[in-house]
C-alpha positions as semicolon CSV with decimal commas, in nm:
position;residue;x (nm);y (nm);z (nm)
1;M;-1,470;20,365;-5,536
2;T;-1,189;20,538;-5,308
3;W;-1,080;20,486;-4,985
4;T;-0,856;20,704;-4,756
5;L;-0,659;20,534;-4,505
6;R;-0,525;20,770;-4,218
7;M;-0,182;20,712;-4,011
8;A;-0,084;20,957;-3,729
9;T;0,042;21,252;-4,004
10;T;-0,008;21,099;-4,354
11;S;-0,257;20,915;-4,542
12;Y;-0,280;20,682;-4,820
13;T;-0,555;20,680;-5,069
14;V;-0,626;20,389;-5,287
15;A;-0,894;20,356;-5,531
16;V;-1,043;20,053;-5,777
17;E;-1,015;20,176;-6,146
18;P;-1,361;20,241;-6,303
19;G;-1,358;19,871;-6,499
20;G;-1,325;19,696;-6,174
21;R;-1,002;19,543;-6,278
22;W;-0,756;19,664;-6,030
23;A;-0,670;19,867;-5,732
24;E;-0,423;20,185;-5,795
25;L;-0,281;20,453;-5,557
26;V;-0,410;20,778;-5,593
27;A;-0,187;20,961;-5,355
28;W;0,023;20,905;-5,039
29;G;0,166;21,167;-4,833
30;P;0,101;21,423;-4,541
31;H;-0,292;21,452;-4,463
32;G;-0,465;21,621;-4,701
33;V;-0,218;21,529;-5,008
34;E;-0,521;21,347;-5,153
35;A;-0,728;21,684;-5,223
36;G;-0,616;21,766;-5,601
37;P;-0,548;21,559;-5,901
38;S;-0,317;21,235;-5,848
39;P;0,048;21,266;-5,924
40;L;0,049;20,909;-6,028
41;K;-0,226;20,900;-6,289
42;N;-0,132;20,823;-6,632
43;L;-0,241;21,123;-6,886
44;G;-0,080;20,995;-7,209
45;E;-0,162;20,740;-7,455
46;I;-0,046;20,369;-7,449
47;H;0,165;20,238;-7,676
48;F;0,291;19,866;-7,734
49;I;0,199;19,794;-7,318
50;T;-0,118;19,720;-7,178
51;E;-0,323;19,995;-6,977
52;A;-0,232;19,811;-6,651
53;D;0,151;19,844;-6,734
54;A;0,101;20,202;-6,723
55;A;-0,139;20,233;-6,414
56;P;0,006;20,332;-6,042
57;I;-0,148;19,937;-5,974
58;E;-0,139;19,820;-5,646
59;Y;-0,147;19,439;-5,710
60;A;-0,157;19,267;-5,998
61;P;-0,126;18,897;-6,169
62;R;0,049;18,817;-6,449
63;G;-0,150;18,831;-6,761
64;Q;-0,332;19,145;-6,647
65;R;0,010;19,351;-6,640
66;P;0,245;19,133;-6,834
67;F;0,513;19,362;-6,932
68;T;0,621;19,600;-6,646
69;G;0,612;19,311;-6,382
70;A;0,313;19,137;-6,167
71;D;0,298;19,070;-5,804
72;L;0,126;18,730;-5,849
73;E;0,245;18,453;-6,114
74;L;0,097;18,127;-6,176
75;P;0,186;17,870;-6,418
76;G;-0,091;18,008;-6,667
77;D;-0,175;18,379;-6,683
78;S;-0,440;18,527;-6,463
79;W;-0,692;18,819;-6,481
80;F;-0,847;18,988;-6,151
81;T;-1,195;19,100;-6,154
82;F;-1,319;19,357;-5,816
83;A;-1,556;19,129;-5,603
84;G;-1,616;19,351;-5,310
85;A;-1,476;19,589;-5,049
86;T;-1,527;19,550;-4,650
87;E;-1,387;19,759;-4,354
88;A;-1,361;19,606;-4,019
89;G;-1,162;19,594;-3,750
90;G;-0,905;19,865;-3,860
91;V;-0,836;19,671;-4,166
92;L;-0,953;19,774;-4,533
93;R;-0,986;19,427;-4,751
94;L;-1,039;19,480;-5,141
95;A;-1,121;19,136;-5,275
96;F;-1,036;19,052;-5,639
97;A;-1,152;18,706;-5,819
98;D;-1,044;18,466;-6,121
99;K;-1,290;18,229;-6,166
100;I;-1,120;18,049;-6,453
101;A;-0,823;18,019;-6,257
102;G;-0,997;17,933;-5,958
103;F;-0,873;18,159;-5,687
104;R;-0,944;18,456;-5,479
105;A;-0,720;18,749;-5,374
106;V;-0,809;19,012;-5,111
107;L;-0,580;19,296;-5,049
108;C;-0,536;19,390;-4,709
109;Y;-0,487;19,750;-4,561
110;R;-0,439;19,790;-4,196
111;P;-0,315;20,184;-4,109
112;E;-0,143;20,246;-3,779
113;R;-0,310;20,510;-3,629
114;T;-0,028;20,633;-3,397
115;V;0,291;20,611;-3,659
116;D;0,328;20,653;-4,030
117;V;0,315;20,306;-4,095
118;L;0,055;20,103;-4,354
119;C;0,058;19,726;-4,348
120;R;-0,049;19,546;-4,637
121;W;-0,079;19,161;-4,708
122;V;-0,272;18,943;-4,947
123;E;-0,499;18,660;-4,855
124;I;-0,528;18,421;-5,151
125;T;-0,804;18,128;-5,126
126;N;-0,787;17,849;-5,383
127;T;-1,162;17,806;-5,487
128;S;-1,085;17,537;-5,754
129;T;-1,057;17,146;-5,679
130;A;-0,725;17,115;-5,759
131;P;-0,411;17,235;-5,590
132;L;-0,306;17,618;-5,673
133;R;0,067;17,668;-5,741
134;L;0,186;18,010;-5,705
135;D;0,533;18,057;-5,855
136;R;0,565;18,416;-5,724
137;V;0,347;18,582;-5,482
138;G;0,416;18,923;-5,356
139;S;0,265;19,079;-5,051
140;A;0,244;19,438;-5,207
141;G;0,343;19,655;-5,487
142;V;0,356;20,038;-5,456
143;C;0,407;20,323;-5,705
144;L;0,579;20,622;-5,643
145;P;0,585;20,974;-5,835
146;V;0,967;20,942;-5,862
147;S;1,117;20,895;-6,206
148;S;1,486;20,891;-6,095
149;P;1,484;20,731;-5,723
150;R;1,777;20,729;-5,483
151;L;1,742;20,408;-5,333
152;S;1,920;20,332;-4,975
153;F;1,953;19,979;-4,862
154;L;2,177;19,762;-4,648
155;H;2,377;19,512;-4,754
156;G;2,718;19,299;-4,648
157;E;2,826;18,983;-4,534
158;W;2,882;18,753;-4,211
159;A;3,084;19,025;-3,995
160;R;3,001;19,279;-4,212
161;E;2,597;19,348;-4,207
162;F;2,389;19,651;-4,222
163;Q;2,665;19,833;-4,440
164;L;2,424;20,131;-4,549
165;D;2,464;20,231;-4,928
166;H;2,274;20,430;-5,182
167;V;2,226;20,401;-5,567
168;T;2,045;20,626;-5,790
169;L;1,807;20,407;-6,046
170;P;1,777;20,631;-6,384
171;A;1,603;20,331;-6,551
172;G;1,590;19,966;-6,523
173;G;1,553;19,755;-6,220
174;F;1,723;19,666;-5,886
175;R;1,652;19,378;-5,636
176;I;1,788;19,245;-5,303
177;G;1,689;18,925;-5,148
178;S;1,768;18,619;-4,993
179;S;1,722;18,242;-5,015
180;Y;1,881;18,118;-4,737
181;G;1,570;17,994;-4,546
182;V;1,649;18,338;-4,329
183;P;1,672;18,717;-4,437
184;G;2,021;18,666;-4,433
185;H;2,330;18,863;-4,404
186;N;2,389;18,994;-4,751
187;Y;2,073;19,235;-4,772
188;A;1,818;19,350;-4,495
189;P;1,444;19,338;-4,605
190;W;1,453;19,687;-4,605
191;L;1,477;19,961;-4,871
192;S;1,404;20,352;-4,875
193;V;1,338;20,587;-5,167
194;D;1,460;20,931;-5,144
195;D;1,442;20,897;-4,762
196;T;1,069;20,982;-4,786
197;W;0,883;20,620;-4,886
198;G;1,011;20,305;-4,705
199;V;0,953;19,934;-4,735
200;S;1,005;19,678;-4,466
201;L;0,884;19,317;-4,488
202;A;0,747;19,090;-4,212
203;W;0,910;18,764;-4,306
204;S;1,186;18,533;-4,140
205;G;1,241;18,346;-4,435
206;S;1,366;18,369;-4,812
207;W;1,237;18,719;-4,960
208;E;1,280;18,999;-5,241
209;I;1,239;19,343;-5,270
210;T;1,268;19,499;-5,607
211;A;1,221;19,846;-5,723
212;E;1,192;19,930;-6,114
213;V;1,173;20,234;-6,303
214;E;0,869;20,205;-6,525
215;P;0,855;20,364;-6,892
216;S;0,565;20,561;-6,772
217;G;0,812;20,749;-6,497
218;L;0,663;20,580;-6,197
219;T;0,923;20,389;-5,961
220;R;0,762;20,067;-5,836
221;L;0,832;19,874;-5,530
222;R;0,742;19,524;-5,455
223;A;0,805;19,309;-5,157
224;G;0,729;18,936;-5,077
225;L;0,861;18,613;-4,975
226;L;0,999;18,344;-5,249
227;G;0,812;18,113;-5,406
228;P;0,665;17,881;-5,468
229;V;0,357;17,833;-5,263
230;V;0,125;17,551;-5,313
231;V;-0,248;17,641;-5,195
232;E;-0,469;17,347;-5,151
233;P;-0,857;17,367;-5,261
234;G;-1,036;17,551;-5,013
235;E;-0,731;17,665;-4,794
236;T;-0,615;18,038;-4,784
237;F;-0,271;18,140;-4,784
238;T;-0,154;18,467;-4,633
239;T;0,129;18,648;-4,749
240;P;0,381;18,809;-4,481
241;E;0,268;19,163;-4,380
242;V;0,499;19,435;-4,591
243;A;0,540;19,784;-4,360
244;L;0,513;20,080;-4,584
245;A;0,676;20,391;-4,419
246;Y;0,645;20,752;-4,512
247;G;0,896;21,017;-4,345
248;V;0,833;21,379;-4,391
249;D;1,189;21,460;-4,282
250;G;1,332;21,119;-4,280
251;L;1,223;20,739;-4,234
252;A;1,441;20,635;-3,915
253;R;1,218;20,774;-3,657
254;V;0,931;20,658;-3,834
255;W;1,067;20,287;-3,801
256;H;1,188;20,327;-3,471
257;A;0,838;20,433;-3,365
258;Y;0,669;20,142;-3,512
259;D;0,939;19,904;-3,373
260;R;0,826;20,062;-3,013
261;L;0,460;20,002;-3,104
262;R;0,539;19,676;-3,165
263;S;0,768;19,585;-2,850
264;R;0,642;19,470;-2,521
265;P;0,755;19,697;-2,254
266;A;1,058;19,524;-2,112
267;R;1,376;19,645;-1,923
268;K;1,676;19,537;-2,099
269;P;1,929;19,460;-1,851
270;V;2,354;19,508;-1,881
271;L;2,439;19,166;-1,961
272;Y;2,752;18,994;-1,970
273;N;2,825;18,719;-2,209
274;S;3,085;18,457;-2,148
275;W;3,186;18,338;-2,510
276;E;3,443;18,537;-2,594
277;A;3,624;18,484;-2,265
278;T;3,605;18,081;-2,274
279;G;3,442;17,969;-2,602
280;F;3,320;17,609;-2,579
281;D;3,519;17,536;-2,262
282;V;3,263;17,599;-2,020
283;S;3,386;17,507;-1,670
284;L;3,188;17,604;-1,397
285;P;3,456;17,740;-1,162
286;E;3,544;17,975;-1,446
287;Q;3,223;18,075;-1,513
288;R;3,174;18,142;-1,146
289;E;3,498;18,385;-1,147
290;L;3,355;18,567;-1,452
291;A;3,000;18,608;-1,308
292;Q;3,170;18,765;-0,977
293;I;3,356;19,018;-1,175
294;A;3,065;19,078;-1,376
295;A;2,857;19,156;-1,063
296;D;3,120;19,366;-0,923
297;L;3,108;19,588;-1,242
298;G;2,735;19,669;-1,179
299;V;2,644;19,382;-1,485
300;E;2,272;19,271;-1,429
301;L;2,278;18,944;-1,667
302;F;2,523;18,682;-1,691
303;V;2,461;18,453;-1,990
304;V;2,655;18,127;-2,058
305;D;2,699;18,078;-2,455
306;D;2,760;17,780;-2,641
307;G;2,937;17,504;-2,456
308;W;2,718;17,430;-2,165
309;F;2,552;17,134;-2,305
310;T;2,612;16,722;-2,329
311;G;2,882;16,671;-2,627
312;R;2,961;17,024;-2,689
313;H;3,313;17,051;-2,676
314;D;3,368;17,248;-3,027
315;D;3,126;17,270;-3,312
316;T;3,128;16,896;-3,411
317;G;2,890;16,781;-3,157
318;G;2,614;16,841;-2,897
319;L;2,377;17,007;-3,075
320;G;2,023;16,859;-3,043
321;D;2,106;16,711;-2,690
322;W;1,998;16,999;-2,476
323;Y;2,079;16,871;-2,155
324;P;2,376;17,027;-1,902
325;E;2,727;16,844;-1,958
326;S;2,766;16,889;-1,577
327;P;2,553;16,776;-1,283
328;D;2,624;17,060;-1,083
329;F;2,453;17,305;-1,341
330;G;2,162;17,378;-1,141
331;T;2,381;17,464;-0,847
332;F;2,585;17,683;-1,072
333;V;2,280;17,903;-1,192
334;E;2,158;17,942;-0,829
335;D;2,508;18,059;-0,725
336;V;2,511;18,318;-1,006
337;R;2,162;18,468;-0,937
338;S;2,299;18,475;-0,556
339;L;2,514;18,719;-0,682
340;G;2,215;18,953;-0,787
341;L;2,223;18,850;-1,132
342;E;1,959;18,737;-1,365
343;F;2,073;18,401;-1,578
344;G;2,037;18,351;-1,938
345;L;2,148;18,063;-2,166
346;W;2,225;18,031;-2,526
347;V;2,053;17,776;-2,734
348;E;2,063;17,659;-3,135
349;P;1,715;17,462;-3,144
350;E;1,652;17,454;-3,493
351;C;2,020;17,296;-3,533
352;V;2,143;16,925;-3,486
353;S;2,504;16,762;-3,462
354;P;2,517;16,449;-3,682
355;K;2,671;16,269;-3,394
356;S;2,419;16,362;-3,159
357;Q;2,174;16,115;-2,987
358;L;1,888;16,334;-3,135
359;H;2,004;16,284;-3,488
360;A;2,087;15,886;-3,405
361;E;1,716;15,882;-3,291
362;H;1,561;16,119;-3,582
363;P;1,769;16,125;-3,915
364;D;1,442;16,212;-4,087
365;W;1,399;16,506;-3,901
366;V;1,650;16,721;-4,093
367;Y;1,639;16,879;-4,441
368;R;1,726;16,578;-4,700
369;L;1,671;16,499;-5,054
370;E;1,594;16,119;-5,125
371;G;1,918;15,941;-5,199
372;R;2,130;16,231;-5,149
373;E;2,358;16,323;-4,819
374;P;2,228;16,621;-4,660
375;T;2,481;16,918;-4,682
376;L;2,712;17,013;-4,386
377;I;2,751;17,375;-4,297
378;R;2,957;17,479;-3,967
379;N;2,962;17,068;-3,905
380;Q;2,580;17,091;-3,822
381;L;2,226;17,018;-4,022
382;L;1,892;17,202;-3,999
383;L;1,614;17,052;-3,843
384;N;1,306;17,079;-4,059
385;L;1,087;17,313;-3,798
386;G;0,793;17,257;-4,024
387;L;0,751;16,906;-3,907
388;P;0,488;16,915;-3,633
389;A;0,684;16,644;-3,450
390;V;1,008;16,882;-3,469
391;H;0,810;17,188;-3,358
392;D;0,678;17,010;-3,074
393;F;1,034;16,861;-2,971
394;V;1,174;17,229;-2,968
395;I;0,858;17,299;-2,746
396;S;0,926;17,066;-2,499
397;T;1,295;17,121;-2,469
398;L;1,266;17,469;-2,414
399;D;0,999;17,434;-2,202
400;R;1,209;17,170;-1,993
401;L;1,491;17,387;-1,968
402;L;1,299;17,703;-1,844
403;T;1,104;17,498;-1,584
404;D;1,440;17,328;-1,437
405;H;1,630;17,636;-1,408
406;R;1,595;17,988;-1,294
407;I;1,655;18,143;-1,658
408;S;1,558;18,487;-1,741
409;Y;1,722;18,526;-2,061
410;L;1,772;18,304;-2,376
411;K;2,005;18,379;-2,667
412;W;1,819;18,190;-2,978
413;D;2,085;18,152;-3,242
414;L;2,086;17,989;-3,620
415;N;2,436;17,923;-3,759
416;R;2,371;17,790;-4,065
417;P;2,113;17,840;-4,371
418;A;1,890;17,593;-4,542
419;T;1,953;17,358;-4,798
420;E;1,775;17,055;-4,931
421;R;1,454;17,226;-4,915
422;P;1,185;17,048;-5,116
423;G;0,826;17,212;-5,185
424;D;0,766;17,545;-5,093
425;L;1,090;17,652;-4,946
426;D;1,036;17,781;-4,617
427;N;0,697;17,847;-4,513
428;A;0,623;17,594;-4,264
429;H;0,970;17,621;-4,124
430;V;0,907;18,019;-4,059
431;R;0,558;17,975;-3,931
432;N;0,660;17,729;-3,685
433;Y;0,930;17,923;-3,592
434;W;0,707;18,225;-3,490
435;R;0,465;18,007;-3,315
436;I;0,751;17,904;-3,108
437;L;0,844;18,231;-3,014
438;D;0,477;18,331;-2,952
439;H;0,470;18,032;-2,709
440;L;0,767;18,153;-2,512
441;R;0,627;18,501;-2,472
442;T;0,300;18,313;-2,344
443;H;0,408;18,062;-2,113
444;H;0,728;18,228;-2,022
445;P;0,683;18,575;-2,010
446;H;0,954;18,655;-1,748
447;V;1,210;18,527;-2,021
448;L;1,363;18,769;-2,253
449;V;1,475;18,665;-2,603
450;E;1,785;18,768;-2,799
451;G;1,724;18,680;-3,175
452;C;2,047;18,569;-3,338
453;A;2,104;18,402;-3,679
454;G;2,495;18,387;-3,705
455;G;2,516;18,764;-3,594
456;G;2,245;18,955;-3,792
457;G;2,106;18,738;-4,015
458;R;1,747;18,731;-3,900
459;T;1,621;19,081;-3,822
460;D;1,293;19,100;-3,993
461;L;1,002;19,277;-3,850
462;A;0,815;18,961;-3,765
463;T;1,129;18,839;-3,558
464;T;1,176;19,179;-3,399
465;A;0,789;19,185;-3,294
466;R;0,852;18,838;-3,113
467;V;1,226;18,903;-2,951
468;D;1,316;19,152;-2,722
469;V;1,650;19,220;-2,858
470;V;1,858;19,134;-3,164
471;W;2,220;19,061;-3,238
472;P;2,350;19,294;-3,549
473;S;2,660;19,109;-3,586
474;D;2,953;18,838;-3,455
475;N;3,174;19,132;-3,493
476;T;3,217;19,344;-3,198
477;A;3,541;19,517;-3,289
478;P;3,483;19,891;-3,241
479;L;3,520;20,084;-3,564
480;D;3,362;19,783;-3,772
481;R;3,076;19,760;-3,551
482;L;3,014;20,137;-3,526
483;R;2,962;20,125;-3,900
484;I;2,708;19,802;-3,858
485;Q;2,526;19,984;-3,584
486;Q;2,473;20,298;-3,772
487;G;2,302;20,084;-4,095
488;F;2,130;19,883;-3,845
489;L;1,972;20,207;-3,684
490;H;1,820;20,316;-3,989
491;M;1,620;20,001;-4,001
492;H;1,563;19,956;-3,625
493;A;1,511;20,076;-3,282
494;P;1,819;20,113;-3,042
495;H;1,624;19,918;-2,766
496;L;1,641;19,592;-3,010
497;M;1,998;19,647;-3,066
498;S;2,236;19,452;-2,840
499;S;2,577;19,555;-2,832
500;W;2,878;19,442;-2,654
501;V;3,226;19,580;-2,526
502;T;3,506;19,347;-2,645
503;D;3,880;19,355;-2,690
504;A;3,823;19,213;-3,044
505;P;4,049;19,348;-3,317
506;G;3,870;19,477;-3,649
507;L;3,829;19,281;-3,955
508;F;3,817;19,575;-4,153
509;D;3,957;19,890;-3,964
510;P;4,181;19,755;-3,713
511;R;4,265;20,084;-3,577
512;P;4,222;20,039;-3,193
513;R;4,000;20,246;-2,991
514;S;3,974;20,313;-2,619
515;L;3,781;20,108;-2,358
516;K;3,561;20,447;-2,336
517;F;3,482;20,436;-2,680
518;R;3,396;20,064;-2,683
519;F;3,167;20,162;-2,404
520;V;2,995;20,456;-2,541
521;L;2,951;20,266;-2,853
522;A;2,756;19,976;-2,710
523;M;2,562;20,240;-2,484
524;A;2,404;20,325;-2,824
525;G;2,170;20,019;-2,774
526;V;2,123;19,756;-2,501
527;L;2,447;19,755;-2,341
528;G;2,639;19,406;-2,313
529;I;3,027;19,297;-2,213
530;G;3,173;19,028;-2,378
531;A;3,541;19,047;-2,301
532;D;3,758;18,810;-2,071
533;I;3,728;19,074;-1,782
534;R;3,943;18,851;-1,594
535;H;4,223;19,026;-1,774
536;W;4,126;19,361;-1,735
537;S;4,341;19,582;-1,515
538;R;4,214;19,718;-1,180
539;S;4,184;20,062;-1,363
540;E;4,000;19,945;-1,672
541;R;3,747;19,751;-1,390
542;D;3,713;20,111;-1,255
543;E;3,630;20,260;-1,578
544;A;3,422;20,000;-1,671
545;S;3,190;20,033;-1,358
546;T;3,162;20,381;-1,391
547;L;3,069;20,388;-1,753
548;I;2,796;20,108;-1,681
549;K;2,685;20,340;-1,403
550;R;2,644;20,615;-1,635
551;Y;2,472;20,413;-1,902
552;K;2,208;20,307;-1,629
553;E;2,148;20,687;-1,566
554;I;2,071;20,741;-1,952
555;R;1,907;20,391;-2,048
556;D;1,548;20,521;-2,057
557;V;1,624;20,784;-2,268
558;V;1,828;20,577;-2,517
559;H;1,592;20,297;-2,541
560;H;1,278;20,525;-2,539
561;G;1,368;20,876;-2,679
562;E;1,349;20,989;-3,018
563;A;1,675;20,920;-3,202
564;H;1,846;21,149;-3,453
565;L;2,163;20,982;-3,617
566;L;2,388;21,272;-3,699
567;G;2,731;21,065;-3,859
568;D;2,949;20,983;-3,584
569;A;2,692;21,078;-3,299
570;I;2,352;20,978;-3,204
571;Q;2,134;21,210;-3,041
572;Y;1,861;21,066;-2,818
573;S;1,581;21,295;-2,734
574;A;1,305;21,272;-2,416
575;P;1,116;21,579;-2,284
576;D;1,340;21,599;-1,969
577;R;1,693;21,527;-2,119
578;V;1,862;21,507;-2,454
579;V;2,175;21,241;-2,460
580;V;2,430;21,265;-2,689
581;L;2,669;20,978;-2,786
582;A;2,973;21,093;-3,008
583;W;3,270;20,911;-3,152
584;N;3,602;21,048;-3,309
585;T;3,669;20,809;-3,603
586;G;3,876;21,054;-3,812
587;P;4,198;21,281;-3,771
588;L;4,263;21,494;-3,475
589;T;4,227;21,905;-3,527
590;G;4,610;21,933;-3,402
591;V;4,503;22,150;-3,097
592;P;4,649;22,251;-2,881
593;A;4,974;22,228;-3,087
594;V;4,841;22,432;-3,338
595;P;4,569;22,672;-3,417
596;G;4,181;22,513;-3,422
597;R;3,901;22,488;-3,305
598;S;3,664;22,210;-3,147
599;S;3,459;21,973;-3,344
600;R;3,102;22,009;-3,364
601;V;2,802;21,795;-3,396
602;K;2,476;21,976;-3,483
603;L;2,179;21,865;-3,318
604;K;1,792;21,802;-3,438
605;G;1,451;21,837;-3,330
606;L;1,511;22,060;-3,047
607;T;1,197;22,182;-2,856
608;A;1,336;22,383;-2,550
609;R;1,480;22,750;-2,624
610;S;1,783;22,675;-2,445
611;Y;1,996;22,368;-2,242
612;V;2,247;22,314;-1,996
613;D;2,496;22,035;-1,978
614;E;2,636;21,885;-1,634
615;N;2,925;22,099;-1,625
616;G;2,684;22,431;-1,603
617;E;2,752;22,548;-1,966
618;V;2,418;22,680;-2,120
619;Y;2,350;22,661;-2,491
620;S;2,083;22,805;-2,689
621;A;1,882;22,544;-2,898
622;A;2,008;22,803;-3,223
623;H;2,335;22,746;-3,114
624;L;2,314;22,336;-3,065
625;T;2,125;22,336;-3,407
626;H;2,310;22,593;-3,624
627;V;2,671;22,570;-3,487
628;G;2,671;22,261;-3,298
629;L;2,760;22,069;-2,945
630;P;3,148;22,102;-2,908
631;F;3,384;21,803;-2,878
632;D;3,769;21,825;-2,816
633;W;3,878;21,487;-2,937
634;S;4,274;21,373;-2,831
635;P;4,456;21,077;-2,859
636;T;4,308;20,969;-2,495
637;S;3,944;21,127;-2,559
638;D;3,807;20,954;-2,899
639;A;3,447;20,952;-2,735
640;D;3,183;21,101;-2,515
641;V;2,845;21,097;-2,351
642;V;2,685;21,456;-2,304
643;V;2,335;21,522;-2,106
644;L;2,164;21,797;-2,195
645;K;1,874;21,935;-1,988
646;P;1,602;22,210;-2,091
647;V;1,667;22,542;-1,904
């Protein structure tokens, strides 16, 4: 039995092997690739391993695939038998059962018809009378006809997230993951092979993705949450979705298209956030002054960050007691709105300060182990969001804030990982986090939500489908941030990337850059400002106003156009315009003091025969593609925005 699943321009063909023991991949690629002998099928004799170990298997328990790696591991080994297939609602379901171990596993496939992404997950039902413990429970495995893959991945740490790196794997295995209770800063739950095949995990907790070059010459990818998971009798556990992408000429634009498919249509306002100006010292007169300056610059949204609530004078208090410190807070919100600005607020609803009233009343709400003191990180504890009472408290708190005040933006932060987690790690916590985000979207649809976890610690596909923007990093220094953003845009689309203009010095690359450089950098996604604008000169404010106006003119192309990542430049293409953002990060050419030529950026994917820029210069598409768009960098000109229109 064979099924071919069709996406926008690609197809994925899967079959159940003749003995009904497992499903295996036949072909994956452009439409029609399945018409011919499978490039994955084993043609040789098998020595010292099982038949399943050499097969391009889709999902297997240990026992059936004991040597080259299984997707499902129980305390005892298990063997599958095919139990039927159904197709309904755009989903193919292939059922397998193990009557002895007492469970049923349904492999689920959902092709996205308008983009080149296939979503996979597994539904595991406990058919026995005893709890079923799953030590490893993957969402999917997939075999690729590559014997020496070039793996691309995103790694780093706090303030240095999304560092794009590559490794060629001639043999053996490769693993990335997180045990933080969130996807984490160290690795993003994303991996690509030869910039052709990609995997991204829709899970907001601990996870793993592995790649292994198998003895048969295949490369096998696996992805899923970290176990263990316990399934009670009669219950069904559904694994997180894994998105599999195929890109004929690169993956970034496939992932961007998938993000646009999953995102709700929403205008992303230019914001000002007061954190870097005032820190915890949220004085309402100072906030009003900042709001007035921001409004004069052309900002559309004013966000008060940490420090606005009771007892929050530093990072040792206040979390959990979500009431404004000042009795005049409501008047202040309306004052900001009277300036023509929307109003936003920072919250960290999953955390609590030990000296807060909430912790005094509910010490049992935090993660802890019997007889041991819970671990403090950043002077705070983590609430067990998996508890129904904690879930209800967070819902009621956010409902109250959004009802009492005209708030149109929430920045949801999480500044510590999870510790002292018994049982199934973070399954209940993650699913209640999703339920709260879903509640906000349903009951407060006018409120935009920014996802943040100490920077880019929670930017998985499940989060980005439920929020409107994410915060890639707490590091806003220009050259540091440029590299962070370039990595982020390999995984996610520009309309999800919140980026600020600040005066922060670089942690890793301290070379200063102009105000224009910092603005053009932040224009690459959703523009924001975080600097203390009270200290900007008149000329800096005038320049900022001009650049904000410029951004508003190109915002729709940046957020909805097709993006091409071109090194120190990004090209955004729409039917009526091509926008190019470019930065100079290296040495100058020495012109005009010495002979030299313009720096060039070669564009891609142009559809018109020729284009004209705003100065009237006409370029053929061939010139822009093969010679490049010219830029003349100087000590005072280190970034630029170019808009081209088809002629």
